[in-house]
C-alpha positions in Angstrom: 15.7 13.6 35.7 14.7 10.1 35.5 11.0 9.3 35.0 9.3 6.7 37.2 7.2 3.9 35.7 4.1 3.5 37.8 2.6 0.0 38.0 0.3 -2.1 40.3 2.1 -3.8 43.2 3.8 -7.0 41.9 3.1 -6.2 38.3 5.3 -5.1 35.5 4.9 -1.6 34.1 4.8 -2.9 30.5 0.9 -3.6 30.5 0.4 0.0 31.2 2.4 1.2 28.2 0.6 2.6 25.2 1.2 0.2 22.3 1.9 1.9 19.0 -0.7 0.8 16.5 -1.9 2.5 13.4 -4.7 2.5 10.8 -3.7 2.7 7.1 -5.9 3.6 4.1 -4.1 2.1 1.2 -5.9 4.2 -1.5 -5.9 4.2 -5.3 -5.1 7.9 -5.5 -3.7 8.8 -2.0 -2.8 6.8 1.0 -2.9 7.8 4.7 -1.8 6.6 8.2 -3.5 7.5 11.4 -3.1 6.7 15.0 -4.9 7.3 18.3 -3.3 10.0 20.6 -4.7 11.0 23.9 -8.0 9.2 23.0 -8.4 11.0 19.7 -7.9 9.6 16.2 -5.6 11.7 14.1 -3.9 11.5 10.7 0.0 11.6 10.8 1.7 14.1 8.5 5.1 14.0 6.8 7.8 16.5 7.4 6.4 19.0 4.9 2.9 18.8 6.7 1.3 16.6 4.0 -1.3 14.2 5.4 -2.0 12.6 2.0 0.6 10.5 0.4 0.0 10.1 -3.3 -0.1 6.3 -4.1 2.6 6.8 -6.8 5.8 4.8 -7.1 8.8 5.7 -9.3 11.7 3.5 -10.1 14.9 5.7 -10.7 17.8 4.9 -13.0 20.2 4.5 -10.1 18.1 1.8 -8.6 16.4 4.0 -5.9 12.7 4.1 -5.3 10.7 7.3 -4.6 7.1 7.3 -3.4 4.5 10.2 -3.1 4.9 13.7 -4.1 8.2 13.4 -5.7 7.0 10.5 -7.9 3.9 12.2 -8.8 5.8 15.2 -10.0 7.5 13.0 -12.6 4.7 10.7 -13.7 4.2 12.7 -17.0 7.9 12.7 -17.9 8.5 9.1 -16.9 5.2 7.2 -17.1 6.5 3.7 -17.8 8.5 3.6 -14.5 6.1 5.8 -12.5 3.2 3.6 -11.2 -0.1 5.2 -10.1 -3.5 3.7 -9.2 -1.7 0.3 -8.5 -4.6 -0.7 -6.3 -6.7 -1.4 -9.4 -4.3 -4.0 -10.4 -4.1 -5.9 -7.0 -5.0 -9.5 -7.3 -5.9 -9.1 -11.0 -4.9 -10.9 -14.2 -4.0 -9.4 -17.6 -7.5 -10.1 -18.9 -9.0 -8.3 -15.9 -7.6 -4.9 -17.0 -9.9 -3.1 -19.5 -8.8 -0.6 -22.0 -5.0 -1.3 -21.6 -4.3 0.8 -24.7 -5.0 4.0 -22.7 -3.0 3.0 -19.6 0.7 4.1 -20.0 2.3 0.9 -18.5 3.9 -2.2 -20.0 1.9 -5.2 -18.6 3.2 -8.7 -18.6 1.3 -11.9 -17.6 3.1 -14.1 -15.0 4.4 -17.6 -16.0 1.6 -20.1 -16.2 3.7 -22.6 -14.2 3.9 -20.4 -11.0 1.4 -17.6 -11.0 -1.1 -15.8 -13.4 -0.9 -12.5 -11.6 -0.2 -9.3 -13.4 3.3 -7.8 -13.6 4.4 -4.5 -14.8 7.6 -3.9 -16.6 9.9 -1.1 -15.4 13.7 -0.2 -15.5 14.0 -2.0 -12.1 12.7 -5.2 -13.8 9.2 -6.9 -13.6 7.2 -5.6 -10.6 4.1 -7.0 -9.3 1.3 -4.8 -7.9 2.0 -6.4 -4.5 5.6 -5.2 -4.5 4.6 -1.7 -5.7 2.0 -1.4 -3.0 4.6 -2.6 -0.4 6.7 0.6 -1.3 3.7 2.8 -0.4 3.2 0.9 2.9 6.9 1.1 3.7 6.8 4.9 3.3 3.7 5.2 5.6 5.4 2.9 8.2 8.5 4.9 8.2 6.4 8.1 8.7 4.6 6.6 11.6 7.7 5.3 13.4 9.5 8.6 13.1 6.3 10.6 14.3 5.6 8.2 17.1 9.2 7.5 18.2 9.1 3.8 18.1 8.3 0.5 16.3 4.8 -0.3 15.5 3.0 -3.2 17.2 0.5 -3.6 14.3 -1.7 -2.0 11.8 -5.3 -2.3 10.6 -5.3 -1.9 6.8 -8.5 -1.0 5.0 -9.8 -2.6 1.9 -12.8 -2.0 -0.3 -15.8 -4.0 0.9 -16.1 -5.5 -2.5 -12.5 -6.8 -2.7 -12.6 -10.4 -3.5 -10.3 -13.1 -1.8 -7.5 -12.6 -4.3 -7.4 -8.7 -3.8 -7.5 -9.2 0.0 -4.7 -11.8 0.0 -2.6 -9.4 -2.4 -3.1 -6.6 0.3 -1.8 -8.8 3.0 1.1 -10.0 1.0 2.1 -6.3 0.4 1.9 -5.5 4.1 4.2 -8.6 4.9 6.7 -7.3 2.3 6.6 -3.9 4.1 7.3 -5.7 7.4 3.9 -4.7 8.9 2.1 -6.8 11.3 -1.6 -6.9 10.1 -3.9 -6.9 13.0 -6.9 -6.9 10.7 -8.1 -6.1 7.1 -11.1 -3.9 7.7 -13.6 -2.9 5.0 -13.4 0.7 4.2 -17.2 1.6 4.6 -17.0 -0.1 8.1 -13.9 2.0 8.9 -15.8 5.1 7.9 -18.8 4.1 10.2 -16.4 3.5 13.1 -15.1 7.1 12.7 -18.5 8.6 12.4 -20.2 6.4 15.0 -17.7 7.3 17.8 -17.1 10.9 16.8 -20.8 11.7 16.5 -22.3 9.1 19.0 -24.6 8.1 16.1 -27.0 5.3 16.4 -29.4 4.0 13.8 -29.0 2.7 10.3 -26.6 4.3 8.0 -25.5 4.1 4.4 -21.8 4.4 3.7 -21.3 5.6 0.0 -17.7 5.2 -0.8 -16.4 6.4 -4.2 -12.6 6.4 -4.2 -10.1 6.8 -6.9 -10.5 3.2 -8.2 -13.3 1.4 -6.4 -16.9 1.9 -5.4 -18.5 0.4 -2.2 -21.9 0.7 -0.8 -22.5 -0.6 2.7 -25.5 -0.5 5.0 -24.8 -0.6 8.7 -26.7 -0.7 11.9 -25.0 1.1 14.9 -26.2 0.2 18.3 -24.3 1.0 21.5 -20.9 0.4 20.1 -22.0 -2.6 17.9 -21.4 -2.1 14.1 -23.5 -4.7 12.2 -23.1 -4.6 8.4 -26.5 -5.5 7.0 -25.5 -5.5 3.4 -22.7 -4.6 1.1 -22.3 -4.2 -2.8 -20.1 -2.3 -5.1 -17.8 -2.4 -8.1 -14.1 -2.8 -7.6 -13.4 -1.4 -11.1 -15.2 2.0 -10.7 -13.8 5.1 -9.2 -12.5 8.7 -9.7 -9.9 7.3 -12.4 -12.8 6.5 -14.6 -14.1 10.1 -14.5 -10.6 11.2 -15.5 -10.6 8.8 -18.4 -13.9 10.2 -19.7 -12.3 13.6 -19.8 -9.3 12.3 -21.5 -11.3 10.5 -24.2 -13.3 13.8 -24.7 -10.0 15.8 -25.2 -8.7 13.2 -27.6 -11.8 13.5 -29.7 -11.4 17.3 -29.7 -7.8 17.2 -30.9 -8.4 14.5 -33.5 -11.3 16.4 -35.0 -12.7 13.3 -36.6 -9.4 12.5 -38.4 -8.7 8.8 -38.7 -5.0 9.5 -39.4 -4.1 11.0 -36.0 -0.8 9.6 -34.7 -1.1 7.4 -31.6 -0.2 9.2 -28.4 3.2 8.3 -26.7 3.2 6.9 -23.2 4.3 10.4 -21.9 1.5 12.2 -23.7 -1.1 9.7 -22.4 0.0 10.3 -18.9 0.2 14.1 -19.4 -3.5 14.2 -20.7 -4.6 12.0 -17.9 -3.0 14.2 -15.3 -4.6 17.4 -17.0 -8.0 15.6 -17.0 -7.6 14.9 -13.2 -6.8 18.5 -12.6 -9.8 19.7 -14.6 -12.1 17.3 -12.7 -10.9 18.7 -9.4 -11.2 22.3 -10.6 -14.8 21.8 -11.7 -15.7 20.8 -8.1 -15.8 24.5 -7.3 -15.8 26.3 -10.7 -18.0 26.5 -13.8 -15.4 25.6 -16.4 -11.9 24.2 -16.6 -9.3 25.0 -19.2 -7.1 22.2 -20.4 -3.8 23.5 -22.0 -0.7 21.5 -22.9 1.7 20.8 -25.8 2.1 17.2 -26.9 5.4 15.7 -27.9 4.4 15.7 -31.6 3.9 19.5 -31.4 0.1 19.4 -31.2 -1.2 22.2 -28.9 -4.1 21.2 -26.8 -6.2 24.1 -25.7 -9.8 23.2 -24.9 -12.4 24.3 -22.3 -14.6 21.9 -20.4 -17.7 23.3 -18.7 -19.5 21.8 -15.7 -22.7 20.9 -17.6 -20.3 19.1 -20.2 -18.6 17.1 -17.5 -21.9 16.0 -16.0 -23.0 14.9 -19.4 -19.8 13.0 -20.1 -19.9 11.2 -16.6 -23.5 10.8 -15.8 -23.5 7.2 -16.8 -20.8 6.6 -14.2 -22.7 8.2 -11.4 -25.7 6.0 -12.5 -23.4 2.9 -12.3 -23.0 3.6 -8.5 -26.8 3.7 -8.0 -27.3 0.1 -9.3 -25.2 -1.5 -6.4 -26.9 0.9 -4.0 -30.4 -0.5 -5.0 -29.2 -4.0 -4.6 -27.8 -3.3 -1.2 -31.0 -1.7 -0.1 -32.9 -4.9 -1.4 -30.5 -7.2 0.4 -30.9 -5.3 3.7 -34.7 -5.3 3.2 -35.0 -1.7 4.2 -37.2 1.1 2.8 -35.5 4.5 2.3 -37.4 6.0 5.3 -35.4 3.7 7.6 -32.1 5.2 6.8 -30.9 7.7 9.5 -28.0 9.1 7.4 -25.8 8.8 4.4 -22.0 9.1 4.8 -19.9 10.1 2.0 -16.4 8.7 1.8 -13.6 9.0 -0.8 -12.3 12.1 -2.7 -14.5 11.4 -5.8 -17.6 12.2 -3.6 -16.6 15.9 -3.8 -18.0 16.2 -7.3 -21.3 18.1 -7.0 -23.3 15.9 -9.3 -22.3 12.7 -7.4 -23.5 14.4 -4.2 -26.7 15.5 -5.9 -27.4 12.0 -7.2 -26.9 10.6 -3.7 -29.1 13.2 -2.1 -31.9 12.7 -4.7 -31.8 8.9 -4.3 -32.0 8.9 -0.4 -34.2 12.0 -0.1 -31.8 13.5 2.5 -28.6 15.6 2.4 -25.5 13.5 2.9 -23.3 13.8 6.0 -19.9 15.4 5.1 -18.6 16.8 8.3 -15.6 14.5 8.3 -13.0 14.9 5.5 -14.0 12.1 3.1 -10.2 11.6 2.3 -9.3 11.0 5.9 -12.4 9.3 7.5 -11.4 5.7 6.5 -7.9 6.0 8.1 -9.4 7.6 11.2 -11.8 4.7 11.6 -9.0 2.2 11.0 -6.8 3.8 13.7 -9.6 3.5 16.3 -10.1 -0.2 15.5 -6.2 -0.7 15.7 -6.0 1.0 19.0 -8.6 -1.4 20.4 -7.1 -4.6 18.9 -3.6 -4.0 20.5 -5.3 -3.6 23.9 -5.1 0.0 24.6 -7.9 1.0 26.9 -10.8 2.9 25.4 -14.0 4.3 26.7 -15.5 3.6 23.4 -14.9 -0.2 22.9 -16.8 -1.5 19.9 -17.7 -4.7 18.2 -17.6 -5.0 14.4 -19.8 -7.4 12.6 -18.6 -7.2 9.1 -19.9 -9.3 6.1 -18.4 -11.3 3.2 -19.1 -9.4 -0.1 -19.5 -12.4 -2.5 -20.8 -15.9 -2.2 -18.4 -18.7 -1.6 -19.1 -22.3 -2.9 -17.7 -25.3 -4.9 -18.1 -26.9 -8.3 -20.6 -29.9 -8.5 -21.3 -32.2 -11.4 -22.4 -30.4 -14.5 -20.2 -27.3 -14.0 -22.6 -26.0 -11.4 -21.8 -23.9 -8.3 -23.1 -25.0 -4.8 -23.0 -21.9 -2.6 -21.7 -22.8 1.0 -21.5 -19.3 2.3 -23.9 -16.7 0.8 -22.9 -13.1 0.3 -23.5 -10.7 3.2 -22.8 -13.3 5.8 -21.6 -11.9 9.0 -17.8 -12.5 9.7 -16.1 -14.5 11.0 -18.0 -17.5 9.8 -17.8 -21.2 9.3 -20.3 -23.2 7.4 -20.3 -27.0 6.4 -22.1 -29.2 3.9 -22.2 -32.8 3.1 -21.4 -34.2 -0.4 -21.0 -37.7 -1.7 -19.3 -39.6 -4.6 -20.8 -39.7 -8.1 -19.3 -43.1 -9.3 -19.0 -46.6 -7.8 -15.7 -47.2 -6.2 -14.7 -43.6 -6.3 -11.6 -43.2 -4.1 -10.8 -39.5 -4.6 -12.7 -36.2 -4.9 -11.5 -33.0 -6.6 -12.7 -29.9 -4.8 -12.9 -26.7 -6.8 -13.5 -23.6 -4.7 -15.3 -20.7 -6.4 -16.4 -17.1 -5.5 -19.3 -15.3 -7.2 -23.0 -15.1 -7.5 -23.6 -16.9 -10.8 -24.8 -20.5 -11.1 -22.3 -21.8 -13.7 -18.6 -22.3 -12.7 -17.6 -20.5 -15.9 -19.1 -17.3 -14.7 -17.5 -17.2 -11.3 -13.9 -16.7 -10.1 -11.8 -19.8 -9.4 -10.1 -19.4 -6.0 -8.4 -22.8 -5.4 -8.4 -26.6 -6.2 -7.4 -29.5 -3.9 -8.0 -33.2 -3.7 -9.3 -35.5 -1.1 -7.8 -39.0 -1.5 -8.1 -42.3 0.3 -11.9 -42.4 0.2 -12.9 -46.1 0.9 -14.3 -47.6 -2.3 -18.2 -47.7 -2.0 -21.2 -47.5 -4.2 -22.0 -44.1 -5.6 -23.7 -41.9 -3.0 -22.6 -44.0 0.0 -19.5 -41.9 1.1 -20.1 -38.9 3.3 -17.7 -36.0 2.7 -18.1 -33.0 4.9 -16.8 -29.8 3.4 -16.2 -26.8 5.7 -15.8 -23.3 4.7 -14.2 -20.9 7.2 -13.8 -17.2 6.6 -11.8 -15.1 9.2 -12.4 -11.6 10.3 -10.1 -10.3 7.5 -12.4 -12.0 4.9 -9.8 -14.7 4.0 -10.9 -18.3 3.3 -9.8 -21.7 4.4 -11.5 -24.9 3.2 -11.4 -28.5 4.6 -12.9 -31.8 3.5 -13.5 -34.9 5.7 -14.8 -38.3 4.9 -16.7 -39.3 8.0 -16.5 -43.2 7.8 -12.7 -43.3 7.3 -11.7 -40.0 8.8 -9.6 -39.2 5.8 -9.1 -35.4 5.7 -7.7 -32.7 3.4 -7.6 -29.0 3.8 -6.4 -25.8 2.1 -5.8 -22.2 3.1 -7.1 -20.6 0.0 -4.2 -18.9 -1.9 -5.8 -17.3 -4.9 -4.1 -17.9 -8.3 -3.5 -14.2 -8.6 -1.8 -13.9 -5.3 1.9 -14.6 -4.5 3.3 -18.1 -3.7 5.0 -18.4 -0.4 8.3 -18.9 -2.1 7.9 -15.6 -4.0 7.1 -13.7 -0.9 10.2 -15.2 0.8 12.3 -14.4 -2.2 11.1 -10.8 -2.2 11.7 -10.4 1.6 15.2 -11.9 1.2 15.9 -9.5 -1.6 14.8 -6.6 0.5 17.0 -7.8 3.4 19.8 -8.2 1.0 19.3 -4.7 -0.4 19.3 -3.3 3.2 22.6 -5.0 3.9 24.0 -3.6 0.7 22.8 -0.1 1.7 24.4 -0.5 5.0 27.7 -1.5 3.5 27.6 1.3 0.9 27.0 3.8 3.8 30.0 2.5 5.8 32.1 2.7 2.7 31.2 6.3 2.0 31.9 7.3 5.5 35.4 5.6 5.4 36.1 7.5 2.1 35.1 10.8 3.5 37.4 10.3 6.5 40.3 9.1 4.4 40.0 12.0 2.0 39.8 14.5 4.8 42.9 13.1 6.4 44.9 13.1 3.1 43.9 16.7 2.4 45.0 17.8 5.9 48.3 15.9 5.8 49.1 17.3 2.3 48.6 20.8 3.6 50.7 20.2 6.7 53.6 18.7 4.6 53.6 21.7 2.4 53.6 24.2 5.3 55.9 22.3 7.8 57.6 19.5 5.8 61.0 20.9 6.9 60.4 19.7 10.4 60.9 16.1 9.2 63.9 14.2 8.0 63.9 12.9 4.5 63.3 9.3 5.8 60.4 10.5 8.1 58.8 12.4 5.3 59.1 9.3 2.9 57.5 7.1 5.4 54.4 9.4 5.6 54.2 9.7 1.9 54.3 6.0 1.5 51.4 5.5 3.8 49.6 8.3 2.0 50.2 6.4 -1.4 48.7 3.2 0.0 45.6 5.1 1.1 45.3 6.9 -2.2 45.5 3.6 -4.1 42.7 2.2 -2.1 40.6 5.2 -2.9 41.0 4.9 -6.6 37.6 4.3 -8.4 38.6 0.9 -9.9 39.9 -0.4 -6.5 36.8 0.5 -4.5 34.3 -2.3 -3.9 31.6 -3.1 -1.2 34.1 -4.9 1.1 36.9 -2.3 1.0 35.6 -0.1 3.8 37.7 -2.2 6.4 40.8 -1.9 4.3 40.3 1.9 3.9 39.7 2.2 7.7 42.9 0.3 8.5 45.0 2.4 6.0 43.6 5.6 7.5 44.5 4.5 11.0 48.0 3.6 9.9 48.5 7.0 8.4 47.2 8.6 11.5 49.8 6.6 13.5 52.6 7.4 11.1 51.9 11.2 11.5 51.7 11.3 15.3 55.5 12.4 15.6 55.0 15.1 12.9 51.8 16.4 14.6 53.8 16.7 17.9 56.6 18.5 16.1 54.1 21.0 14.5 52.5 21.6 17.8 55.9 22.5 19.4 56.9 24.7 16.4 53.6 26.5 16.6 53.9 27.2 20.3 57.5 28.4 19.6 56.3 30.8 17.0 53.5 32.0 19.2 56.0 32.7 22.1 58.7 34.3 20.0 59.6 37.8 21.4 57.3 37.5 24.4 58.3 38.1 28.1 57.3 35.2 30.4 56.0 37.6 33.0 53.6 39.0 30.6 52.1 35.6 29.8 51.2 35.0 33.7 47.4 35.0 34.4 
């Protein structure tokens, strides 16, 4: 029975349709995708019932790519081609990656002439963190479209609040490669607050303490009748659960070395194996007093050590303390006493560690809120925001007032930084400031855009450079150049410069040096489209081969059984057609474009055997009727 689409008189039914939008938590350790169904935000599961997708990508020898649990299972046996925690490398350069000796990947610096971003060497060639992250996003997108039964209108993707411009741009590039329409980049703590605020009808001032696999964020938000105002944010984009794993790994190394300086360096496989065992021990100690770490290394060394909960706390206490320093700074920036905090929300799998929860409770003098799954809360909040942005009606419409995590400015004479937009400014925002020339007759100005809190250019991150040319020659200080910084709701920056007397203007959408160029993105997209076409051709070829081989087998059996029904000439005609098809199926003669030829030869063979098939049918009927009385066959 057909279903009726109900609409207002004179209006299309389309506006009343629910648009498919999702929230994506692109995590260091695990990633999730969620959507709003029947007004409730819910995480989507895969066919095996898993909500969490391990953020692990493996490149196989045959050119295939596997993502998630299947890749995770092989990271100890194929560590170079199995990339985990790629989020820590997003928007980074080689010099940003500390302690590379204990990370089982082969890092390469991009060519200076095009890009300085980090690359990883795999059997599939050099891969950027953007490309690797895109594979994770593609898998999540496919899960959502299969679960929801249609194409996605858009997605809200979450990022750590303390991600800088390069890291945010890299995230957007990854989404573009995955063919996702990004509705907005949303800070992870803000997404968590959205989930808690709507689910619990909370109002007041809340702290979001977000310790994930690779990043730490602290945000202070004020919730008032659907308005989420971020008062302050701080954090560390290189601190997370991975660092706790690394401390256990180093402790195990010390144990098995036993003070020997002649210990053979670990292979990449052994390094990944010990890191995996360290993570398992960390998770075990969440609910147990001690964890046993047992494995055999490739050099024959047997590892058999026991780590107790007090030892683990002692090993990692400094890491927990590192989270409290940004917390204090955020509280100072928000100008709030501890008594004004109505609740502390824990986000991220690493907050399950008991000594982390104890430290948070001790600092804020109250028990943290943990009634939503810390692994899922960010994705749930992102889904709520995505649902609203695509225009699906909601009784809980909300306004997000997010902030920029780091100050933005430009270089002035003497290598100093002039801040245009201070950190913790509410987004979106536009700020302008006037500058002038330094020398008489100066007709151009170089503008160097920077991000950071330090006063010297050398201590801040360079984002972009561009030039304003055509300034009328004047005495020094006479020109008036108005520089405008604009940061959109995603936290991405554009800068323009305008000379007021001549109306000369220049502008730039800041594309950080560690991001991908437009040409690189287009090349990657074209490559993925090309691969899709190759996959399609391969599938058509495989289907044609199966049909052809099946027909050849059936005809060979028929000739063996009933070949005497044919004349010698008729039999030779069929055998000749079979030989043509067999020749096309020979391994050396098969190529991507031969599926059409195989189909034609298969059809020709079918046509050549039509008379033979009819004769076999007649013979079969005759055999069935032999010795039967016609009257006995009447119904």
